[in-house]
C-alpha positions in Angstrom: 22.1 21.3 -3.7 22.5 18.1 -2.0 20.8 15.2 -2.4 20.2 12.7 0.4 19.4 9.5 0.3 17.6 7.4 3.3 19.2 3.8 3.4 17.9 2.9 6.9 14.6 4.2 8.1 14.2 2.9 11.8 10.5 3.9 12.7 9.8 1.5 15.9 7.5 2.2 18.3 7.1 6.3 16.6 3.1 5.2 16.9 2.8 5.1 13.0 -0.9 5.0 11.9 -2.6 4.7 8.4 -2.2 8.8 7.9 1.7 8.2 8.8 1.8 5.4 6.0 0.3 7.8 3.8 3.1 10.5 4.2 5.6 7.7 4.4 4.5 6.2 1.6 4.6 9.9 -0.3 8.2 10.0 0.9 9.4 6.7 -0.6 7.9 7.7 -3.9 10.8 10.2 -4.4 13.6 7.8 -4.8 12.9 4.3 -3.9 15.9 2.7 -4.9 18.0 3.6 -1.6 15.6 2.5 0.8 17.7 -1.1 2.3 15.8 -1.5 6.0 12.4 -0.3 7.1 11.6 -1.0 10.7 7.8 -0.5 11.5 7.9 -2.7 14.4 5.1 -1.8 17.4 3.7 0.6 15.2 -0.2 0.8 14.1 -0.4 1.1 10.1 -3.9 -0.4 10.0 -4.5 -2.4 6.7 -5.0 0.6 4.5 -1.4 1.8 5.6 0.1 -1.7 5.3 -1.4 -1.7 1.7 -0.1 1.9 0.8 3.7 0.5 2.3 3.5 -2.4 0.2 2.4 -1.2 -2.9 5.5 0.8 -2.8 7.7 -1.8 -1.7 6.3 -4.5 -4.3 7.9 -1.6 -6.8 10.7 -3.3 -9.0 13.2 -0.1 -8.1 13.1 -1.5 -4.5 16.1 -3.6 -3.3 14.6 -3.8 0.3 16.8 -5.9 2.3 15.2 -5.8 6.2 12.0 -5.6 6.8 10.8 -5.4 10.7 7.4 -5.4 11.6 5.2 -7.4 14.1 3.4 -9.4 11.8 5.6 -9.6 9.2 4.6 -13.0 7.8 0.6 -11.6 7.8 2.4 -8.5 5.8 3.9 -10.3 3.2 1.1 -12.9 2.9 -1.8 -11.0 2.7 -0.7 -8.0 0.3 0.9 -10.7 -2.1 4.1 -8.9 -1.5 7.0 -10.1 -3.4 9.3 -11.1 -0.7 8.5 -13.2 2.5 8.9 -13.3 5.8 11.7 -15.8 5.5 13.7 -13.1 3.1 13.9 -11.0 6.1 14.4 -13.7 8.8 17.4 -15.2 7.2 
């Protein structure tokens, strides 16, 4: 049996909605420590989808290096995200 670790997840323009965020959040729960880059640019996750993902990404096991989202500053500020928009825009 092989274990697969996703390090980069590029979902820009994939029409990820609140429902898609539920599935993504569930998938991220399986092994959070490998994800380094998440691109959700130009999707429509809605407030509850963003909340689900931010709850997962706030977990101390995540070491996310890059997050792409059109409203990145709002994403980080609104939900008390442990990272800031500047972290990902450096």
